[in-house]
C-alpha positions in Angstrom: 112.9 95.9 115.7 113.2 92.7 113.7 110.8 89.9 113.2 112.6 86.8 111.8 111.2 84.9 108.9 108.2 87.2 108.7 107.6 86.8 104.9 108.1 83.0 105.1 105.5 82.7 107.9 103.1 84.9 106.1 103.3 82.8 102.9 102.7 79.6 104.9 99.6 81.1 106.6 98.3 82.3 103.2 98.6 78.8 101.7 97.3 76.8 104.7 94.5 79.1 106.0 93.6 81.1 102.9 94.4 84.5 104.5 96.2 86.9 102.2 99.5 88.0 103.6 98.8 91.6 102.8 95.9 91.4 105.3 98.2 89.7 107.8 100.8 92.5 107.5 98.1 95.1 108.0 96.7 93.2 111.1 100.2 92.9 112.5 100.9 96.6 112.1 97.7 97.6 113.8 98.2 95.1 116.6 101.8 96.3 117.3 100.7 99.9 117.3 97.9 99.2 119.7 100.2 97.2 122.0 102.8 100.0 122.0 100.2 102.7 122.7 99.0 100.8 125.7 102.6 100.2 126.9 103.7 103.8 126.6 100.4 105.3 127.9 101.1 108.9 127.0 98.0 109.3 124.8 100.0 109.7 121.7 98.8 108.5 118.3 101.1 105.7 117.1 101.7 104.0 113.7 103.7 100.9 112.9 105.3 100.2 109.5 106.5 96.8 108.5 109.1 95.9 105.9 108.2 92.2 105.2 111.2 91.4 103.1 113.6 92.6 105.8 111.4 91.6 108.7 111.8 95.0 110.3 109.4 97.4 111.9 109.4 101.1 112.6 107.2 103.0 115.0 106.0 106.6 114.4 104.3 109.2 116.6 101.7 111.2 114.6 102.1 114.8 115.7 100.2 118.0 114.9 102.3 121.0 113.6 102.1 124.0 115.9 103.9 127.2 116.7 103.9 126.6 120.4 104.2 123.2 122.0 101.8 122.2 124.8 102.4 118.4 124.6 105.6 117.0 123.2 104.0 113.5 122.6 101.3 114.9 120.3 102.7 118.2 118.9 105.8 119.4 117.0 107.1 122.8 116.2 106.8 123.9 112.6 110.6 124.3 112.0 111.1 120.7 113.2 108.2 119.5 111.1 109.7 121.0 107.9 112.8 118.9 108.4 110.6 115.9 108.0 108.2 117.3 105.4 109.2 120.6 103.6 105.5 121.3 102.8 104.4 121.0 106.4 102.3 123.9 107.7 100.5 124.8 110.9 97.6 122.3 111.6 99.1 119.5 109.5 100.2 116.2 110.8 103.6 114.6 110.4 104.9 111.1 111.4 108.0 111.2 113.7 109.9 108.0 114.0 110.8 106.8 117.5 112.1 103.6 119.2 109.9 102.5 122.1 111.8 101.5 125.3 111.0 98.5 127.4 108.8 97.1 124.7 109.1 93.7 126.2 107.2 90.5 127.1 103.9 92.1 128.1 103.7 94.2 125.0 104.5 91.2 122.9 101.8 89.1 124.5 99.2 91.9 123.9 100.3 92.0 120.2 100.1 88.2 120.0 96.5 88.2 121.3 95.4 91.0 118.9 97.1 89.2 116.0 95.4 85.9 116.9 92.0 87.6 117.1 92.5 89.3 113.7 93.6 86.1 112.1 90.5 84.4 113.5 88.3 87.1 112.1 90.1 87.0 108.8 89.7 83.3 108.5 85.9 83.6 109.2 85.7 86.3 106.5 87.5 84.0 104.1 85.2 81.1 104.9 82.2 83.4 104.6 83.2 84.5 101.1 83.8 80.9 100.1 80.5 79.5 101.2 78.4 82.6 100.3 78.7 81.5 96.7 77.6 78.0 97.6 74.3 79.0 99.1 71.6 77.1 97.1 74.1 74.3 96.1 75.0 70.8 97.3 78.4 70.2 99.0 80.0 67.1 100.4 80.7 66.8 104.1 82.1 64.2 106.5 80.3 63.1 109.6 82.8 64.1 112.3 80.7 63.7 115.5 77.3 62.4 116.5 75.7 64.1 119.5 72.1 63.3 120.5 70.0 63.7 117.4 72.5 66.1 115.6 75.6 65.6 113.5 78.7 67.7 113.3 79.7 67.8 109.7 83.2 68.7 108.5 82.9 70.8 105.3 86.6 71.2 104.7 87.7 74.6 106.1 84.9 74.8 108.6 82.2 72.7 110.3 78.5 72.9 110.5 75.7 71.2 112.5 73.1 69.1 110.8 70.2 69.5 113.2 67.4 67.0 113.7 64.8 69.1 111.8 67.1 69.4 108.8 67.5 65.6 108.5 65.3 63.2 106.4 63.2 61.2 108.9 64.6 57.8 109.6 68.0 58.6 108.1 71.1 57.5 110.0 74.8 58.2 109.4 78.0 56.7 110.7 81.2 58.4 111.8 83.5 59.4 108.9 80.7 58.8 106.4 80.6 61.2 103.5 77.2 62.8 102.9 75.7 65.4 100.6 74.1 68.5 102.2 72.4 71.6 100.9 73.7 75.0 102.0 70.7 77.1 103.0 72.4 80.2 104.5 75.6 81.7 105.6 75.4 84.0 108.6 78.6 85.9 109.6 77.1 86.9 113.0 76.4 83.3 114.0 79.7 82.4 115.8 78.6 78.9 116.6 77.2 77.7 113.3 77.9 80.1 110.5 77.0 77.7 107.7 73.4 76.4 107.8 73.0 73.0 106.0 70.0 70.8 105.4 68.9 67.5 103.8 65.2 68.1 104.2 65.1 71.4 102.3 63.2 71.4 98.9 66.3 73.0 97.4 68.3 69.8 97.9 66.0 68.0 95.5 66.2 70.7 92.9 70.0 70.9 93.2 70.2 67.1 92.8 68.1 67.4 89.6 70.4 70.0 88.3 73.5 68.0 89.1 72.2 64.6 87.9 70.4 65.7 84.7 72.7 67.4 82.1 69.7 68.8 80.2 68.7 70.9 83.2 72.3 72.2 83.7 72.4 73.1 80.0 69.0 75.0 80.2 67.2 72.6 77.8 64.8 71.7 80.7 63.8 74.0 83.5 62.7 72.9 87.0 59.7 75.2 87.5 58.6 74.2 91.1 59.4 71.7 93.8 57.3 70.5 96.7 58.5 68.0 99.2 57.6 66.1 102.4 61.1 64.7 103.4 61.3 61.0 103.5 57.7 60.5 102.2 57.0 62.0 98.8 58.0 64.9 96.5 56.7 66.5 93.3 58.8 68.2 90.7 57.3 70.2 87.9 59.5 70.5 84.8 59.3 72.3 81.4 61.1 71.6 78.2 62.5 74.5 76.1 63.0 72.1 73.1 59.7 70.6 71.7 61.6 67.5 70.5 62.7 66.6 74.0 60.2 65.4 76.6 60.9 66.9 80.0 59.4 64.2 82.1 61.0 61.3 80.2 64.4 62.9 80.1 64.3 63.5 83.9 63.2 60.0 84.7 65.8 58.5 82.3 66.0 55.1 80.6 64.5 52.4 82.8 64.2 55.1 85.5 68.0 55.3 85.9 68.3 59.0 86.5 65.5 59.4 89.0 66.5 56.3 90.9 69.9 57.8 91.6 68.2 60.8 93.2 65.7 58.6 95.1 68.5 56.6 96.5 70.3 59.8 97.7 67.2 60.9 99.5 66.6 57.6 101.3 64.1 56.1 98.9 61.8 59.1 99.0 59.1 58.7 96.3 59.4 61.4 93.6 56.7 62.3 91.1 58.0 64.2 88.0 55.2 66.0 86.1 54.8 68.4 83.3 54.5 72.1 84.0 51.8 73.9 82.0 51.0 77.6 81.5 47.3 76.8 81.8 46.8 76.7 85.5 43.9 74.3 85.2 46.0 71.8 83.3 48.9 72.4 85.7 46.7 71.7 88.8 45.4 68.5 87.2 48.9 67.4 86.4 50.0 68.1 90.0 47.3 65.8 91.4 48.5 62.8 89.4 48.2 59.8 89.5 44.5 60.7 90.1 42.3 61.3 87.0 40.7 64.7 87.2 37.3 65.4 85.8 37.2 69.1 86.1 39.1 72.1 87.6 37.1 75.3 88.5 39.0 78.5 89.4 36.6 79.7 92.1 38.7 82.7 93.2 41.6 83.7 90.9 42.6 86.7 93.0 43.2 84.6 96.1 44.3 81.6 94.1 41.6 79.2 95.1 40.3 76.3 92.9 37.8 73.4 93.2 38.9 70.1 91.7 36.2 67.6 90.7 37.0 63.9 90.6 35.1 60.7 90.2 34.2 59.0 93.5 36.7 56.2 93.0 39.5 58.8 92.4 38.8 60.9 95.5 41.1 59.1 97.9 43.8 58.9 95.3 43.7 62.7 94.6 43.8 63.5 98.3 46.5 60.9 99.1 47.4 59.1 102.3 47.0 61.5 105.2 46.4 64.2 102.6 50.0 64.2 101.3 49.1 64.3 97.6 46.9 67.4 97.8 49.3 69.1 100.2 52.2 68.7 97.8 50.0 69.9 94.9 49.1 73.0 96.9 52.7 73.8 97.6 53.7 73.0 94.1 51.1 75.2 92.3 50.7 77.9 95.0 46.8 77.4 94.8 44.5 76.4 97.5 42.7 73.3 96.3 39.3 72.0 97.4 38.9 68.4 96.1 35.4 67.1 95.8 33.5 64.2 94.2 31.3 64.5 91.1 28.3 63.7 93.2 29.0 66.6 95.6 29.6 68.9 92.7 26.3 68.0 91.1 24.4 68.6 94.3 25.9 72.0 94.9 26.2 73.5 91.4 24.2 76.6 92.3 26.5 77.4 95.2 29.5 77.1 93.0 27.9 79.3 90.4 27.2 82.0 93.1 30.7 81.8 94.4 32.1 82.2 90.9 29.7 85.1 90.2 30.9 86.8 93.5 34.5 86.5 92.5 33.8 87.5 88.8 35.3 84.4 87.4 33.6 84.7 84.0 35.4 81.8 82.3 34.3 79.2 84.9 30.8 80.8 85.1 30.4 80.1 81.5 31.7 76.6 82.1 29.1 75.9 84.7 26.3 77.5 82.7 27.0 75.4 79.7 28.0 72.4 81.9 30.8 71.6 79.5 34.5 71.7 80.5 36.8 73.7 78.2 39.9 71.9 79.5 41.4 69.2 77.3 42.0 67.0 80.4 38.5 67.5 81.8 35.8 64.9 81.1 32.1 65.8 81.0 30.4 65.2 84.3 27.5 62.8 84.5 24.7 65.1 83.3 26.8 66.3 80.5 27.5 62.8 79.3 23.8 62.0 79.2 23.1 65.2 77.3 25.8 64.4 74.8 24.4 60.9 74.3 20.9 62.3 73.7 22.3 64.7 71.1 24.0 61.7 69.3 20.8 59.8 69.2 19.0 62.8 67.6 21.7 63.1 65.0 21.5 59.3 64.3 17.7 59.7 63.8 18.2 62.5 61.4 20.7 60.5 59.4 18.2 57.5 59.4 15.4 59.7 58.0 17.7 60.7 55.2 18.4 57.0 54.5 14.7 56.2 54.5 14.1 59.0 52.0 16.7 57.4 49.8 15.0 54.0 50.1 11.7 55.5 49.0 13.3 56.5 45.8 14.4 52.9 45.1 12.4 50.3 43.2 8.9 50.4 44.7 8.0 46.9 43.5 10.4 44.7 45.4 13.8 44.8 47.3 16.1 42.2 48.7 16.5 42.1 52.5 20.3 42.5 52.1 19.9 45.6 50.0 17.5 47.2 52.5 19.9 46.4 55.4 22.8 47.9 53.5 20.8 51.1 52.9 19.9 51.3 56.6 23.6 50.6 57.6 22.6 47.6 59.7 23.4 43.9 59.5 20.9 41.7 57.7 20.4 39.5 60.7 19.8 42.5 62.9 17.2 43.8 60.5 15.3 40.5 60.4 15.4 40.3 64.3 14.1 43.9 64.7 11.3 43.3 62.2 10.3 40.1 64.0 9.9 42.0 67.2 7.5 44.3 65.5 5.5 41.4 64.1 6.9 41.4 60.6 8.1 37.9 59.5 11.0 37.7 57.1 11.8 34.1 56.2 15.5 34.4 55.3 18.3 36.8 54.4 17.6 36.1 50.8 13.9 37.0 50.9 12.5 39.6 48.5 10.5 42.3 50.1 7.5 44.0 48.5 7.1 47.7 48.4 4.4 47.4 51.2 6.8 45.3 53.3 9.6 47.9 52.9 7.2 50.7 53.9 5.9 48.7 56.9 9.5 48.1 58.1 10.3 51.8 57.7 7.3 52.9 59.7 7.3 50.3 62.5 11.0 49.5 62.9 13.1 52.6 62.1 10.8 55.6 62.6 
């Protein structure tokens, strides 16, 4: 039998539909053999061999070599088998060529159906292999159809559905509009929508950073984590691998040019770019920006729970509108965060200490015991500030005593007011005013003080 222009048709299908012609030949052989087997109906095992260049096909019955024939359609005598294959022996199989009769229109239709099915499967496999490598990447698509709240997107060789929950809230597209989508999954078993795409996935934001910022693509800067509430706000934590290059500034770009391109692509979604840090306390504090953080306590490291202390006027900023800021920080860092005010922290220090003791968080236990934060970003809470001021006053008094000892070694007969002020490290006018309050009258800044006056000023004013 002859199939005209077989090789030419196979080449055309390969170029247009991406199906290798070798696979097409194999599918065609199997389809013709299956159709012929059904047509003959004698239970014999059939094979079909194609010669693509000549466009011809041969059919073969596969027969078992026996010494006594029971079924001519499935068995062959050994002496006949040796004419085909000299090495044939009892129990072997040999292929015997035959020409099927009345292999007409019905058989051809069956073959056509099988071939069509195999071509469809082959095309799906080809599409699967193409898009499997694109999972986690951004691809361009064209809006082909709008139905209810979903869009049918043409991705080139296949189509996909952009569902309502995979869209950025409030975003609208027009027919034939070219949009960028993120490939989330490829499922061969899903006949209706094999390629899953999204514009609300956090991966879209990361992929846009990688495509728009060359330093990320080159590995100079790494995107460490992404958290996103589509259409509202997002946070991206970045880290530089080159100390001379600032991660945040590079991603934002000159005059915000780079980040604005990404924001525009996401429908003006607000994006916070922040510095990743290996110290989880610093990282948590960075993630809650623009709020200023007073302290971060790791209350349960095993379960990743932390308490964040902020000033009262920073509390609403840290939590964010409808809690969006703290939710994004939780998703970004992977830690459960309890944001409280300094007043609430001061009132419940004992309970925090007990909780940290229970969870064996020795670092933060010491932090509470000493009431001093060991984080560079943390500021001393109210009681610590007062304690530090008191310490500074004591240090100042000690220094003043040393100054007074020095003064006592000066001329005991008289001393200019200006000289005494200089030794005490105060302004002459301030010295005169302080002395006046204590009932010591000094006429002018040029007055000469007696030893007794100097002693009186020392004892009443500065001790």
